[in-house]
N, C-alpha and C positions, 0 to 999 in steps of 0.2 A: 504494500499499499504506499502511496506517496505521502510524504509529509508536507505540511504547509510550507510554501515558499520554494519547493523543489520544482524545477521546470522540466517538462517533457521534451525529449529530443525532437528537433524539428522534422527530421526524416520519419520518425515514428508517428508524429502527429499527422503529417501529410499522408502516410500510409493508412492510418485509421480512417481518414477522410475518404481515401480511395476505396477502402473496404466498404464503407457506408454507401458510397455511390454504386458499387457493384451489387450490394444488397437491394438497393432501390431499383436497379436495372432489372433484376430478376422479377420484381413485383409489377413494374410498369415501365413504359418508355420514359427516358430521362427528359426533363424539360431543358430549354435552351441554356439557362444558367448553369444547370448541373452538367450538361454536356460540355460546355466550355471549361468548367472546372476539371472534368474528367480528362479532356484533351491536354490541359495544362499539366495535370499531375502525371499523365502518361509520358510526357516529354521531360519530366524532371528526373535527373540521374539519381537523386537521393531515394526516390520511391522505387523500391525493388519488389519483385514478385514475392520474395521471401517475407519481406516486411508486411506486404499486403495480406499474405496468408496468415501471418501472426495476428494482424489486425482483425481478420475474420474470426479467428478463434477467440480473440479478446472480446469481440462483440457477440459471442455465443453460438457460432456455427457448430463447432465441435463435431459430434458424431454425424451431423447432417451434411457434412462437407461434400460427400459424393453426390447426394441428391441436389445440393446447391449447384455443383459444377454442371450437372446434367441440365438443370433448368437454365443456367446461364448460356450454355451452348445452344439449347433449343431456342432461346430467346433471340440469339444472334442470327440464327438461320432463318 
């Protein structure tokens, strides 16, 4: 648990935001503002797949990760 005054690493914060956007993308199409943020995050070298995956687990995907991945791929096609 974080203590008061302790700052979260910027790469970790951006990756959690990217994870939230992925979760929204599975539920519905992204709106313009969200899409722009997703594009900006995807171009950021600090935001790695590994950190996004950790962000997904942090947000509670856990055991549902495989089903989440399938929905994400289906949504893309």
